PAZAPA-4460 file (N, C-alpha, C; in steps of 0.05 Angstrom, whole numbers, plus 32768, in hexadecimal, padded with zeros to 4 digits):
% residues 164
    n_x    n_y    n_z   ca_x   ca_y   ca_z    c_x    c_y    c_z   seq   type   mol
   811E   801A   80F3   8112   8028   80DE   8105   8041   80EE     1      M     A
   8102   8056   80DE   80F6   806E   80E9   80E7   807B   80D3     2      T     A
   80CE   8087   80DA   80C2   8098   80CA   80BE   80B3   80D7     3      V     A
   80C6   80C7   80C9   80C4   80E2   80D8   80D0   80E3   80F2     4      N     A
   80E4   80D6   80F7   80F0   80D2   8111   80E2   80C4   8126     5      G     A
   80CD   80B7   8121   80BF   80A4   8133   80C7   8089   812B     6      E     A
   80CE   8077   8143   80D4   805C   813D   80BD   804A   8138     7      G     A
   80C1   8035   8129   80B0   8020   8125   80C0   8009   8119     8      Y     A
   80AE   7FF0   8119   80BE   7FDA   810D   80C0   7FC4   8123     9      G     A
   80D5   7FB7   811D   80DA   7F9D   8132   80F4   7FA9   8144    10      T     A
   80F9   7F98   8158   8113   7FA0   8167   812B   7F9D   8154    11      D     A
   812B   7F8C   8140   8145   7F8D   812E   813F   7FA3   8119    12      E     A
   8157   7FB0   8114   8155   7FC6   8101   814E   7FB9   80E5    13      P     A
   8140   7FC1   80D5   8139   7FBB   80BA   814C   7FCD   80A7    14      Q     A
   815A   7FC1   8096   816A   7FD3   8084   8158   7FDB   806E    15      L     A
   815E   7FF4   8063   8151   7FFE   804A   815D   7FEE   8035    16      D     A
   814C   7FE7   8021   8152   7FD9   800B   8151   7FED   7FF4    17      R     A
   8167   7FEC   7FE2   8166   7FFB   7FCA   816A   7FE9   7FB3    18      T     A
   8157   7FF0   7F9D   8156   7FE0   7F86   8154   7FF0   7F6B    19      S     A
   8162   7FEA   7F58   815D   7FF7   7F41   814C   7FE7   7F33    20      R     A
   8131   7FEC   7F34   811B   7FDB   7F2C   811B   7FD5   7F0D    21      L     A
   8127   7FE8   7EFC   812A   7FE2   7EE1   813C   7FC9   7ED9    22      A     A
   814D   7FC0   7EEF   8160   7FAC   7EED   8151   7F92   7EF2    23      D     A
   8138   7F91   7EFE   812E   7F79   7F03   8128   7F6A   7EE7    24      L     A
   812B   7F50   7EE7   8125   7F40   7ED1   8109   7F45   7EC9    25      D     A
   8106   7F4F   7EAD   80EE   7F55   7EA1   80DF   7F70   7EAD    26      G     A
   80EB   7F7F   7EBC   80E0   7F98   7EC6   80D8   7FAB   7EB0    27      A     A
   80EC   7FB0   7E9D   80E5   7FC3   7E88   80D3   7FBA   7E77    28      P     A
   80CF   7F9E   7E76   80BB   7F93   7E60   80A0   7F90   7E6F    29      D     A
   809D   7F98   7E88   8083   7F93   7E94   8074   7FAA   7E8B    30      V     A
   805A   7FA2   7E7F   804C   7FB8   7E72   803A   7FC4   7E89    31      P     A
   802F   7FDB   7E83   801C   7FE7   7E97   8003   7FD8   7E98    32      A     A
   7FFA   7FD1   7EB1   7FE3   7FC1   7EAF   7FCB   7FD0   7EAA    33      V     A
   7FBA   7FCB   7E94   7FA6   7FDB   7E8E   7F8F   7FDA   7EA4    34      P     A
   7F80   7FF2   7EA6   7F6C   7FF2   7EB9   7F53   7FE5   7EB0    35      K     A
   7F49   7FD2   7EBD   7F30   7FC4   7EB1   7F1C   7FC7   7EC8    36      V     A
   7F04   7FD0   7EBF   7EEE   7FD6   7ED1   7EDB   7FBC   7ECC    37      T     A
   7ED5   7FAA   7EE0   7EC4   7F94   7EDD   7EA6   7F9E   7ED8    38      P     A
   7E98   7F94   7ECC   7E7A   7F9C   7EC7   7E6D   7F99   7EE4    39      P     A
   7E5A   7FAC   7EE8   7E4D   7FAB   7F00   7E37   7F97   7F01    40      L     A
   7E35   7F8A   7F18   7E21   7F76   7F16   7E0F   7F7B   7F2F    41      S     A
   7DF3   7F75   7F2C   7DE1   7F7B   7F3F   7DE0   7F63   7F55    42      T     A
   7DEA   7F4B   7F4E   7DE8   7F35   7F5D   7E00   7F2E   7F6E    43      D     A
   7E11   7F46   7F77   7E26   7F42   7F87   7E1A   7F3F   7FA7    44      I     A
   7E26   7F2B   7FB3   7E1F   7F23   7FCF   7E31   7F37   7FE1    45      D     A
   7E25   7F4C   7FEF   7E37   7F5E   8001   7E45   7F4D   8016    46      P     A
   7E39   7F3B   801F   7E45   7F2D   8035   7E5B   7F1B   8029    47      A     A
   7E59   7F10   8015   7E73   7F02   800A   7E87   7F14   8002    48      A     A
   7E80   7F2A   7FFA   7E96   7F40   7FF5   7EA7   7F49   800E    49      G     A
   7E97   7F4C   8024   7EA2   7F55   803D   7EB5   7F3F   8047    50      R     A
   7EAB   7F24   8045   7EBE   7F0E   804D   7ED6   7F0E   803A    51      R     A
   7ED5   7F10   8024   7EEB   7F10   800E   7EFF   7F25   8018    52      E     A
   7EF3   7F3F   801B   7F03   7F56   8025   7F11   7F4F   803D    53      F     A
   7F05   7F45   8052   7F0F   7F3E   806B   7F28   7F2D   806A    54      A     A
   7F23   7F15   8058   7F38   7F02   8055   7F50   7F12   8049    55      A     A
   7F4C   7F24   8034   7F63   7F32   8025   7F70   7F43   803B    56      L     A
   7F61   7F53   804B   7F6A   7F62   805F   7F7E   7F52   8076    57      L     A
   7F76   7F3A   807D   7F82   7F2C   808F   7F9F   7F23   8080    58      G     A
   7F9F   7F1B   8068   7FB6   7F0F   805B   7FCA   7F2B   805A    59      E     A
   7FBF   7F3F   8050   7FCF   7F5A   8052   7FDC   7F5F   806A    60      F     A
   7FD0   7F5E   8081   7FD9   7F62   809B   7FF1   7F4E   80A4    61      R     A
   7FEC   7F37   809A   8003   7F24   80A0   801C   7F23   808C    62      R     A
   801A   7F33   8078   802C   7F33   8063   803E   7F4B   8065    63      T     A
   805B   7F45   805F   806C   7F5C   805C   806D   7F67   803F    64      A     A
   8069   7F80   803F   8067   7F8D   8025   807F   7FA3   8021    65      V     A
   8081   7FA8   800A   8099   7FC1   8002   808D   7FDB   8003    66      L     A
   8099   7FEA   8013   8091   8009   8013   80A7   8019   800A    67      V     A
   80A4   8027   7FF4   80BA   803A   7FEA   80BF   8050   7FFE    68      P     A
   80D6   805A   7FFC   80DC   8071   800C   80E0   808A   7FF8    69      I     A
   80D6   809F   8000   80D5   80B8   7FED   80F1   80C6   7FF2    70      D     A
   80F8   80D8   7FE3   8112   80E7   7FE2   8118   80F3   8000    71      P     A
   8102   80F6   800F   8107   8105   8027   8108   80EF   803C    72      Y     A
   8109   80D4   8039   810D   80BF   804C   80F2   80B6   805A    73      G     A
   80DE   80C0   804F   80C1   80B8   805B   80B8   80A1   804C    74      S     A
   80A3   8096   8055   8092   8082   8045   8087   8090   802C    75      L     A
   8086   8082   8016   8079   8090   7FFE   805C   8091   8002    76      W     A
   8052   80AA   7FFE   8036   80AC   8001   802B   80BB   7FEB    77      T     A
   800F   80B8   7FE7   8003   80C9   7FD1   7FE7   80D3   7FDD    78      A     A
   7FE2   80E9   7FD8   7FC6   80F5   7FDF   7FAF   80F1   7FCC    79      E     A
   7F99   80E8   7FD2   7F84   80E7   7FBD   7F69   80E5   7FD0    80      H     A
   7F59   80F9   7FC6   7F3C   80F8   7FD4   7F3D   8101   7FF3    81      G     A
   7F50   810E   7FFA   7F50   8117   8016   7F5F   8103   8026    82      G     A
   7F6C   80EA   801C   7F77   80DA   802B   7F95   80D5   8023    83      V     A
   7FA5   80D1   8037   7FC4   80CD   8030   7FC5   80AE   802E    84      R     A
   7FD0   80A7   8017   7FD2   8089   8014   7FEE   8081   8014    85      W     A
   7FF7   806E   8028   8013   8062   8027   8013   804E   800F    86      I     A
   8029   8052   7FFF   8027   803E   7FE6   8038   8026   7FF1    87      C     A
   802E   8010   7FEC   803C   7FF5   7FF2   803A   7FE2   7FDD    88      A     A
   804B   7FD1   7FDA   804C   7FBC   7FC2   8051   7FA2   7FCB    89      F     A
   8045   7F92   7FC0   8047   7F72   7FC6   8062   7F67   7FC0    90      S     A
   806D   7F70   7FAE   8089   7F63   7FA4   8094   7F7A   7F91    91      H     A
   80AD   7F70   7F8D   80BD   7F87   7F7D   80B5   7F8A   7F5F    92      Q     A
   80A9   7F77   7F54   809E   7F7D   7F39   8085   7F90   7F3C    93      E     A
   8077   7F92   7F4E   8061   7FA3   7F4F   806C   7FBE   7F54    94      A     A
   8081   7FC1   7F65   808E   7FDC   7F6A   809B   7FE5   7F4C    95      L     A
   80A7   7FD1   7F40   80B3   7FD9   7F27   80A0   7FE4   7F13    96      A     A
   8086   7FD7   7F11   8072   7FE1   7EFF   8069   7FFE   7F07    97      R     A
   8068   8003   7F22   8062   801D   7F2C   8077   8030   7F24    98      F     A
   8093   802B   7F25   80A5   803A   7F1E   80A6   803F   7F04    99      A     A
   80A3   802C   7EF1   80A3   802E   7ED5   808D   8043   7ECC   100      H     A
   8074   803E   7ED8   805B   8050   7ED1   8063   806D   7ED9   101      A     A
   8073   8073   7EED   807D   808B   7EF4   8094   8096   7EE1   102      R     A
   809D   8084   7ED2   80B4   808E   7EC2   80D0   808F   7ED3   103      G     A
   80CE   8080   7EEA   80E5   8082   7EFF   80F0   8066   7F03   104      E     A
   80EF   8052   7EEB   80FA   803A   7EF0   8119   8039   7EEE   105      A     A
   8127   804C   7EE6   8144   804A   7EE2   8154   8054   7EFA   106      G     A
   8145   8063   7F0E   8151   8069   7F25   8150   8058   7F3B   107      R     A
   815F   8058   7F4F   8160   8045   7F67   8147   804B   7F7B   108      E     A
   813A   8038   7F80   8123   803A   7F93   812B   802F   7FB1   109      W     A
   812A   803D   7FC6   812D   8032   7FDD   8112   802B   7FEB   110      T     A
   8110   8014   7FF5   80F7   800B   8002   80FB   7FFE   801D   111      Y     A
   80E5   7FFD   802C   80E8   7FED   8047   80D3   7FD5   8043   112      R     A
   80D9   7FC1   8054   80C4   7FAB   8053   80BA   7FAE   806F   113      T     A
   809C   7FB0   806E   808C   7FB7   8084   8073   7FA1   8085   114      V     A
   806D   7F98   809C   8054   7F87   809D   803C   7F99   809B   115      L     A
   8028   7F90   808B   8011   7FA0   8085   8003   7FA9   809E   116      G     A
   8001   7F95   80B5   7FF8   7F9E   80CD   8005   7FB5   80D9   117      A     A
   801E   7FB7   80D7   802F   7FCE   80E2   8026   7FE8   80D4   118      R     A
   8023   7FE7   80B9   8019   7FFC   80A7   7FFE   8007   80B3   119      L     A
   7FED   7FF5   80B4   7FD2   7FFF   80BB   7FCE   8006   80D9   120      L     A
   7FDB   7FF7   80EC   7FD7   7FFB   8106   7FEB   8011   8115   121      D     A
   8002   8014   8107   8014   8029   8114   801A   8041   8102   122      V     A
   8020   803C   80E9   802A   8053   80D8   8010   8063   80CE   123      L     A
   7FFA   8056   80C8   7FE3   8067   80C0   7FDC   807B   80D5   124      V     A
   7FD9   8071   80EE   7FD3   8086   8103   7FE9   809E   8106   125      P     A
   8002   8093   8102   8017   80A7   8107   8015   80BF   80F4   126      K     A
   8008   80BA   80DD   8007   80D1   80C9   7FF7   80E9   80D0   127      L     A
   7FE6   80E3   80E2   7FD3   80F8   80EF   7FBF   8104   80DC   128      G     A
   7FBB   80F7   80C7   7FA7   8103   80B1   7F98   80E6   80A8   129      V     A
   7F80   80EA   809E   7F73   80CF   8091   7F87   80C5   807C   130      P     A
   7F8E   80AB   8085   7FA2   809C   8074   7F99   807E   8072   131      A     A
   7FA0   8073   805B   7FA0   8057   8058   7FB7   804D   8049   132      G     A
   7FB4   8035   803F   7FC9   8027   802E   7FC0   801E   8015   133      V     A
   7FD2   8027   8000   7FC9   801B   7FE6   7FDF   8009   7FDD   134      A     A
   7FD3   7FF0   7FD7   7FE5   7FD9   7FD2   7FE5   7FD4   7FB5   135      L     A
   7FFB   7FD4   7FAA   8001   7FD0   7F8F   7FF4   7FE5   7F7B   136      D     A
   7FF7   7FFE   7F84   7FE9   8015   7F76   7FF0   8015   7F59   137      A     A
   7FDE   8018   7F48   7FE0   8019   7F2B   7FDD   7FFE   7F1E   138      G     A
   7FDB   7FE9   7F2C   7FD7   7FD0   7F20   7FBD   7FC5   7F20   139      S     A
   7FB4   7FB2   7F0F   7F96   7FA9   7F0E   7F91   7F9B   7F27   140      A     A
   7FA6   7F91   7F37   7FA0   7F82   7F53   7FA3   7F95   7F67   141      D     A
   7FA2   7FAF   7F62   7FA5   7FC1   7F7A   7F94   7FC3   7F8D   142      G     A
   7F95   7FC7   7FA6   7F82   7FC6   7FB9   7F87   7FDD   7FCE   143      V     A
   7F71   7FEB   7FD5   7F77   8000   7FEC   7F68   7FF5   8006   144      V     A
   7F76   8000   801B   7F6E   7FFB   8037   7F69   8015   8042   145      F     A
   7F50   801E   803F   7F49   803B   8049   7F4A   803E   8066   146      P     A
   7F49   8055   806C   7F4A   805D   808C   7F2C   8059   8097   147      P     A
   7F23   8042   8098   7F06   8040   80A5   7F07   8029   80BC   148      V     A
   7EF6   802A   80CE   7EF4   8018   80E3   7EF6   7FFC   80D9   149      E     A
   7F05   7FE8   80E8   7F09   7FD3   80DF   7F22   7FCB   80D0   150      G     A
   7F2E   7FDE   80C3   7F45   7FDC   80B3   7F5D   7FEB   80C4   151      I     A
   7F59   8004   80CE   7F6C   8014   80DC   7F63   8017   80F8   152      V     A
   7F73   801B   810A   7F68   8021   8125   7F53   8036   8126   153      P     A
   7F41   8031   813A   7F2A   8044   813B   7F33   8064   813B   154      D     A
   7F46   8066   814A   7F51   8085   814C   7F58   8090   8132   155      A     A
   7F60   807F   811E   7F68   8087   8104   7F52   8086   80EE   156      A     A
   7F3D   8079   80F6   7F28   8076   80E1   7F1A   808F   80DE   157      A     A
   7F10   8093   80C5   7EFF   80AA   80BF   7EE1   80A1   80C0   158      V     A
   7ECE   80B4   80C9   7EB5   80AE   80CB   7EA6   80B0   80B4   159      E     A
   7E99   8099   80A9   7E8C   809A   808F   7E70   80A7   8090   160      L     A
   7E63   80A7   80A7   7E49   80B0   80AA   7E34   80A2   809F   161      G     A
   7E36   8089   8096   7E23   807A   8089   7E1A   8062   8097   162      G     A
   7E0D   804F   808F   7E07   8036   809A   7E19   801F   8095   163      T     A
   7E1B   800C   80A5   7E2D   7FF3   809E   7E1D   7FDF   808D   164      R     A
***
């Protein structure tokens, strides 16, 4: 596999996969997931939240995810808040919901399967700008892995200027 002419991946070449996501069983009937904001609580344990996120990050790093390829042959990214986000999906149904929300479910989508660790450790730094990964963008279960210390390599992390 290559991204902008730079090699990455395993020793064995991975094939791009193409899928007409609207043809997946149930894909057209998959409703857009409503955005739900949980009520704010003052009794949240910050240490427990950090442990939960660390476990989620570890699981993401060990998991192969689907990364759509844009019309130019690069990984699908989106800009938001001065950060370039690589869009990744945990399964075809999540990618189908994304395509449906964009009104593009009827076209073929090419995607690559990439380990979460490879996205964070290799591809994010190669972008050369503040970048992170948005997993299952647009869904209620979506998660972002921002370009901060402990998630991406130190050289690719942005300085938050705050306390830990």
